[in-house]
Short mmCIF file of the C-alpha atoms (twelve columns), coordinates in Angstrom:
data_MODEL
# 
_entry.id   MODEL 
# 
loop_
_atom_site.group_PDB 
_atom_site.id 
_atom_site.type_symbol 
_atom_site.label_atom_id 
_atom_site.label_alt_id 
_atom_site.label_comp_id 
_atom_site.label_asym_id 
_atom_site.label_seq_id 
_atom_site.Cartn_x 
_atom_site.Cartn_y 
_atom_site.Cartn_z 
_atom_site.pdbx_PDB_model_num 
ATOM 1   C CA . UNK A 1   40.843 -22.692 37.211 1 
ATOM 2   C CA . UNK A 2   39.776 -20.230 39.772 1 
ATOM 3   C CA . UNK A 3   42.898 -19.754 40.913 1 
ATOM 4   C CA . UNK A 4   44.102 -18.677 37.238 1 
ATOM 5   C CA . UNK A 5   41.463 -15.774 37.137 1 
ATOM 6   C CA . UNK A 6   42.274 -14.437 40.526 1 
ATOM 7   C CA . UNK A 7   45.877 -14.167 39.553 1 
ATOM 8   C CA . UNK A 8   45.069 -12.653 35.908 1 
ATOM 9   C CA . UNK A 9   42.843 -9.901  37.616 1 
ATOM 10  C CA . UNK A 10  45.897 -8.623  40.115 1 
ATOM 11  C CA . UNK A 11  48.079 -8.562  37.436 1 
ATOM 12  C CA . UNK A 12  44.920 -6.662  34.991 1 
ATOM 13  C CA . UNK A 13  44.842 -4.327  38.414 1 
ATOM 14  C CA . UNK A 14  48.890 -4.128  38.611 1 
ATOM 15  C CA . UNK A 15  49.110 -3.202  34.727 1 
ATOM 16  C CA . UNK A 16  46.733 -0.504  34.805 1 
ATOM 17  C CA . UNK A 17  47.730 1.326   37.680 1 
ATOM 18  C CA . UNK A 18  51.183 1.463   36.075 1 
ATOM 19  C CA . UNK A 19  49.719 2.867   32.957 1 
ATOM 20  C CA . UNK A 20  48.114 5.468   34.803 1 
ATOM 21  C CA . UNK A 21  51.388 5.989   37.059 1 
ATOM 22  C CA . UNK A 22  52.964 6.748   33.281 1 
ATOM 23  C CA . UNK A 23  50.818 8.743   31.619 1 
ATOM 24  C CA . UNK A 24  50.486 11.157  34.660 1 
ATOM 25  C CA . UNK A 25  54.138 11.679  34.660 1 
ATOM 26  C CA . UNK A 26  54.148 11.306  30.311 1 
ATOM 27  C CA . UNK A 27  51.037 14.651  30.658 1 
ATOM 28  C CA . UNK A 28  52.881 16.636  33.542 1 
ATOM 29  C CA . UNK A 29  55.987 16.519  31.217 1 
ATOM 30  C CA . UNK A 30  54.299 17.332  27.869 1 
ATOM 31  C CA . UNK A 31  52.848 20.289  30.464 1 
ATOM 32  C CA . UNK A 32  56.297 21.428  31.558 1 
ATOM 33  C CA . UNK A 33  57.829 21.612  27.904 1 
ATOM 34  C CA . UNK A 34  55.762 23.746  26.389 1 
ATOM 35  C CA . UNK A 35  56.013 26.557  29.242 1 
ATOM 36  C CA . UNK A 36  55.993 29.772  27.917 1 
ATOM 37  C CA . UNK A 37  58.166 31.623  30.589 1 
ATOM 38  C CA . UNK A 38  61.579 33.601  30.330 1 
ATOM 39  C CA . UNK A 39  64.614 31.730  31.355 1 
ATOM 40  C CA . UNK A 40  67.647 33.064  33.664 1 
ATOM 41  C CA . UNK A 41  70.596 34.231  31.441 1 
ATOM 42  C CA . UNK A 42  73.677 32.622  32.589 1 
ATOM 43  C CA . UNK A 43  76.073 35.507  32.202 1 
ATOM 44  C CA . UNK A 44  79.661 34.252  30.842 1 
ATOM 45  C CA . UNK A 45  78.314 30.985  29.871 1 
ATOM 46  C CA . UNK A 46  75.325 31.840  27.271 1 
ATOM 47  C CA . UNK A 47  75.817 32.959  23.659 1 
ATOM 48  C CA . UNK A 48  74.026 35.618  21.928 1 
ATOM 49  C CA . UNK A 49  71.499 33.658  19.114 1 
ATOM 50  C CA . UNK A 50  72.541 36.899  16.508 1 
ATOM 51  C CA . UNK A 51  75.826 37.565  17.138 1 
ATOM 52  C CA . UNK A 52  77.464 34.617  18.783 1 
ATOM 53  C CA . UNK A 53  79.167 36.503  21.517 1 
ATOM 54  C CA . UNK A 54  79.069 35.882  25.076 1 
ATOM 55  C CA . UNK A 55  76.301 37.368  26.897 1 
ATOM 56  C CA . UNK A 56  78.158 39.214  29.891 1 
ATOM 57  C CA . UNK A 57  76.391 42.791  30.005 1 
ATOM 58  C CA . UNK A 58  73.951 42.283  33.046 1 
ATOM 59  C CA . UNK A 59  71.930 45.673  31.774 1 
ATOM 60  C CA . UNK A 60  71.781 45.347  28.178 1 
ATOM 61  C CA . UNK A 61  70.919 41.795  27.648 1 
ATOM 62  C CA . UNK A 62  67.468 40.590  25.785 1 
ATOM 63  C CA . UNK A 63  65.200 37.397  25.573 1 
ATOM 64  C CA . UNK A 64  62.483 36.141  23.142 1 
ATOM 65  C CA . UNK A 65  59.824 33.757  24.044 1 
ATOM 66  C CA . UNK A 66  58.171 31.984  21.054 1 
ATOM 67  C CA . UNK A 67  54.659 30.539  21.112 1 
ATOM 68  C CA . UNK A 68  56.008 26.823  21.594 1 
ATOM 69  C CA . UNK A 69  58.443 28.061  24.824 1 
ATOM 70  C CA . UNK A 70  61.815 28.272  22.644 1 
ATOM 71  C CA . UNK A 71  63.845 30.884  24.060 1 
ATOM 72  C CA . UNK A 72  66.576 33.179  22.071 1 
ATOM 73  C CA . UNK A 73  68.708 34.841  24.348 1 
ATOM 74  C CA . UNK A 74  70.772 38.082  23.070 1 
ATOM 75  C CA . UNK A 75  73.615 40.094  24.259 1 
ATOM 76  C CA . UNK A 76  71.815 43.340  23.595 1 
ATOM 77  C CA . UNK A 77  68.171 44.398  22.910 1 
ATOM 78  C CA . UNK A 78  69.547 45.682  19.270 1 
ATOM 79  C CA . UNK A 79  70.922 41.907  18.779 1 
ATOM 80  C CA . UNK A 80  67.002 41.025  19.333 1 
ATOM 81  C CA . UNK A 81  65.587 43.655  16.679 1 
ATOM 82  C CA . UNK A 82  67.972 42.467  14.048 1 
ATOM 83  C CA . UNK A 83  67.162 38.758  14.894 1 
ATOM 84  C CA . UNK A 84  63.759 39.588  14.321 1 
ATOM 85  C CA . UNK A 85  64.344 40.483  10.168 1 
ATOM 86  C CA . UNK A 86  64.901 36.902  9.975  1 
ATOM 87  C CA . UNK A 87  62.464 35.597  11.942 1 
ATOM 88  C CA . UNK A 88  58.707 34.693  11.674 1 
ATOM 89  C CA . UNK A 89  57.714 37.327  14.428 1 
ATOM 90  C CA . UNK A 90  54.251 35.754  14.370 1 
ATOM 91  C CA . UNK A 91  55.415 32.966  16.102 1 
ATOM 92  C CA . UNK A 92  57.058 35.529  18.878 1 
ATOM 93  C CA . UNK A 93  54.859 35.469  22.611 1 
ATOM 94  C CA . UNK A 94  57.356 37.433  24.808 1 
ATOM 95  C CA . UNK A 95  60.071 40.112  23.809 1 
ATOM 96  C CA . UNK A 96  62.172 41.045  27.057 1 
ATOM 97  C CA . UNK A 97  64.925 43.413  27.738 1 
ATOM 98  C CA . UNK A 98  66.920 43.984  30.745 1 
ATOM 99  C CA . UNK A 99  65.934 46.833  32.556 1 
ATOM 100 C CA . UNK A 100 69.044 49.530  33.338 1 
ATOM 101 C CA . UNK A 101 67.932 50.310  36.289 1 
ATOM 102 C CA . UNK A 102 67.814 46.786  37.772 1 
ATOM 103 C CA . UNK A 103 70.589 44.364  36.148 1 
ATOM 104 C CA . UNK A 104 69.292 41.293  35.227 1 
ATOM 105 C CA . UNK A 105 65.672 41.719  35.730 1 
ATOM 106 C CA . UNK A 106 64.056 41.123  32.691 1 
ATOM 107 C CA . UNK A 107 61.047 43.438  31.259 1 
ATOM 108 C CA . UNK A 108 58.235 43.478  28.745 1 
ATOM 109 C CA . UNK A 109 60.366 45.318  25.979 1 
ATOM 110 C CA . UNK A 110 57.127 45.769  24.518 1 
ATOM 111 C CA . UNK A 111 56.129 48.343  27.279 1 
ATOM 112 C CA . UNK A 112 59.626 49.385  27.823 1 
ATOM 113 C CA . UNK A 113 60.896 53.057  27.418 1 
ATOM 114 C CA . UNK A 114 64.146 52.871  25.501 1 
ATOM 115 C CA . UNK A 115 67.109 55.586  25.578 1 
ATOM 116 C CA . UNK A 116 69.479 56.238  22.961 1 
ATOM 117 C CA . UNK A 117 72.469 58.170  24.331 1 
ATOM 118 C CA . UNK A 118 76.439 57.782  23.810 1 
ATOM 119 C CA . UNK A 119 77.262 58.251  26.914 1 
ATOM 120 C CA . UNK A 120 75.521 54.904  27.937 1 
ATOM 121 C CA . UNK A 121 77.546 52.131  25.728 1 
ATOM 122 C CA . UNK A 122 75.659 49.371  24.936 1 
ATOM 123 C CA . UNK A 123 77.664 45.504  24.170 1 
ATOM 124 C CA . UNK A 124 76.384 46.015  19.947 1 
ATOM 125 C CA . UNK A 125 77.261 49.976  19.760 1 
ATOM 126 C CA . UNK A 126 73.873 51.023  19.455 1 
ATOM 127 C CA . UNK A 127 74.167 52.747  22.766 1 
ATOM 128 C CA . UNK A 128 70.621 51.140  23.568 1 
ATOM 129 C CA . UNK A 129 69.562 50.576  27.149 1 
ATOM 130 C CA . UNK A 130 65.662 49.592  28.021 1 
ATOM 131 C CA . UNK A 131 63.445 50.924  31.029 1 
ATOM 132 C CA . UNK A 132 60.596 49.407  32.938 1 
ATOM 133 C CA . UNK A 133 59.054 52.859  33.050 1 
ATOM 134 C CA . UNK A 134 59.241 56.321  31.067 1 
ATOM 135 C CA . UNK A 135 60.453 58.210  34.648 1 
ATOM 136 C CA . UNK A 136 63.317 56.452  35.149 1 
ATOM 137 C CA . UNK A 137 64.249 56.757  31.105 1 
ATOM 138 C CA . UNK A 138 63.697 59.823  31.455 1 
ATOM 139 C CA . UNK A 139 65.826 61.061  34.597 1 
ATOM 140 C CA . UNK A 140 68.525 59.177  32.891 1 
ATOM 141 C CA . UNK A 141 67.867 61.438  29.715 1 
ATOM 142 C CA . UNK A 142 68.431 64.388  31.302 1 
ATOM 143 C CA . UNK A 143 71.593 63.062  33.005 1 
ATOM 144 C CA . UNK A 144 73.443 61.713  29.934 1 
ATOM 145 C CA . UNK A 145 71.303 62.562  27.094 1 
ATOM 146 C CA . UNK A 146 70.372 61.420  24.072 1 
ATOM 147 C CA . UNK A 147 66.413 60.325  22.617 1 
ATOM 148 C CA . UNK A 148 63.545 58.524  24.609 1 
ATOM 149 C CA . UNK A 149 61.597 55.547  22.080 1 
ATOM 150 C CA . UNK A 150 58.563 53.503  22.844 1 
ATOM 151 C CA . UNK A 151 59.073 50.016  21.332 1 
ATOM 152 C CA . UNK A 152 57.653 50.870  18.006 1 
ATOM 153 C CA . UNK A 153 59.457 53.954  17.667 1 
ATOM 154 C CA . UNK A 154 62.416 52.112  18.170 1 
ATOM 155 C CA . UNK A 155 61.837 49.242  15.757 1 
ATOM 156 C CA . UNK A 156 60.635 51.559  13.159 1 
ATOM 157 C CA . UNK A 157 64.294 53.146  13.660 1 
ATOM 158 C CA . UNK A 158 65.930 50.447  13.481 1 
ATOM 159 C CA . UNK A 159 64.324 49.698  9.848  1 
ATOM 160 C CA . UNK A 160 66.013 52.759  8.842  1 
# 
């Protein structure tokens, strides 16, 4: 009888250790699945969530990350803005645009300076480019012409 009790104790200990391992793995997976961060854009294979075009332009792409970690990718900032018209924007955590001066580098669109210049084509024809800092945007404005916008003034322009 004592042998049976020892065997049950051993089984219970092993079962508890196994449950601890599975619980740890489950918590880790849960934590990682709720990660709120940008995802790299796979140029030439990812499609724009708004217009369905394949994303190929490495200086005009954009991305939205929701508060739940879902990522929406766009071939241009103007597609991201148009997408916002039919989306609950209170669910959006990050608005990102590619930095014109550093291809593929996503920047915080809400802090960017935007240039609309007919001398810098963008995928959807809005001639819209994002710059991480105003100084770079002003430099390109001098070279290429056009108008500068903040995130807020850009959104107002696209509402017209």
